[in-house]
C-alpha positions in Angstrom: 0.0 0.3 -0.2 0.7 3.8 -0.6 1.7 6.1 2.0 -1.1 7.3 3.5 -1.5 11.3 3.2 -3.1 13.5 5.5 -6.4 13.5 3.6 -6.5 9.8 4.1 -7.0 10.1 7.8 -9.0 12.7 7.6 -11.1 10.4 5.1 -10.8 7.4 7.8 -12.0 9.3 10.6 -14.6 10.6 8.6 -16.1 7.3 8.5 -15.9 6.1 12.2 -18.0 9.4 12.5 -15.2 11.4 14.6 -15.0 14.1 11.8 -17.6 15.5 10.0 -18.5 16.2 6.9 -18.4 19.9 7.1 -17.2 23.0 9.5 -20.4 24.3 10.9 -17.6 27.2 12.2 -20.8 28.2 14.5 -19.3 27.6 17.4 -15.1 28.3 17.7 -13.5 25.2 16.0 -15.2 22.6 17.5 -13.5 19.3 18.3 -15.0 17.3 15.0 -14.0 19.8 13.1 -12.7 19.0 9.5 -10.8 21.9 9.0 -8.9 21.0 12.7 -8.8 17.2 11.9 -6.3 18.3 9.0 -4.4 19.9 10.7 -3.7 17.8 13.0 -3.6 14.8 10.4 -0.7 17.1 8.7 0.7 17.2 12.0 1.1 13.2 12.3 2.0 12.9 8.6 5.0 14.8 9.4 6.1 13.0 12.3 6.0 9.6 10.4 8.0 11.2 7.8 10.7 12.2 10.5 10.9 8.8 12.4 
């Protein structure tokens, strides 16, 4: 299998119900926000590449 990108992680988390499909922007970036999930995933991918 190929390398996982940040978008792959977010897609997986969305299917698992941990992330919403769209950002609601009503709250100040809730925990299920896809925008913040993508940011977390990018950090995770960078950490795996560094290790």
